[in-house]
N, C-alpha and C positions, 0 to 999 in steps of 0.2 A: 147137761153137764156144764159146769161153769169153771173157767180157769182164769187166773190173774197173774200178771207179771209186773214187777216193779220197773219203772222207767226212771233211771237216775238222772239228776241234773248235775252240771259242773259245780264244784265246791264254791261257795260264796264266802267271802271273808267279811262278815258284817260285825260291827261293834255291838255291844249289848244294847245300846240305845236304839240302833237300827233294827235289831231283832225284836225289841219291844214294840216299836212302831209297826213292823210287819205283822206281828201277831194281832195287833189291834185292827189291822186292815188298812193302815195308812202307808203311803210311800215314804221312804226316808227323805226328810227335808234337807239334811245337810249335804246330800249328794248333788252334783251338778246334773244337768239334763242328760248328758251322755252316759254317765254312770248309772243314773236312775233307770234308764231304758234297759240296762243289762241286769238289773236285779230281778230275780224271779220271786215274786211275792205270793204266788198261789201254791207253790209246792210246800209240802209238809213232811214231817218226820214220822217214821214207823219202825217197829222192831220186827225182824224176821230171823229166826234161828239164833236169837241172842245178839244179833248185830243191828245197829241202827242204819237206816237208809233214808235219804232225803230225795223226794221226787214225786212221782205220780204212779198210780196203778192203772194199768190197762186191762180191762176185763172183757171176756167174750162168753156168751151163752150159746152152746152148741146143741142142736137136735141130734141125739145119737142115732135115731132110726134113719133119718134122711141125710145125715152128715152135712148139715147146713148150719152156718152161723146165723142165729136168730136175733141175738142182741149183742150190742157192743157199747162199752162205756169207758170213759177216761175220767178218773177222779184224783184228787190229791191223795197222798199215800195213807193218811190217817183214817180214811173212811173204810169201815168194815164191809166185807163182801155181802153180808146179809142185808145191808142198807141199800144196796144197788139194785139187785134183782129179787123178784119175789120167789 
């Protein structure tokens, strides 16, 4: 059995240029060092029940017979569950 939960992040107030840089994989250059440390550049957006969420997905794979957690993974929110576990 596999279960997933969305782990939200605090809202970030980025400009369009900062969002473009984050999507490319760069850190926003216009920010100072202190502000850049607070930017979460690895989190992504996903839709769940018609609502958008930004953050990460925490997934666990459980062995039903023995009731033991066999696998655990944390990914950005846009990664589909079929890509994580076999």
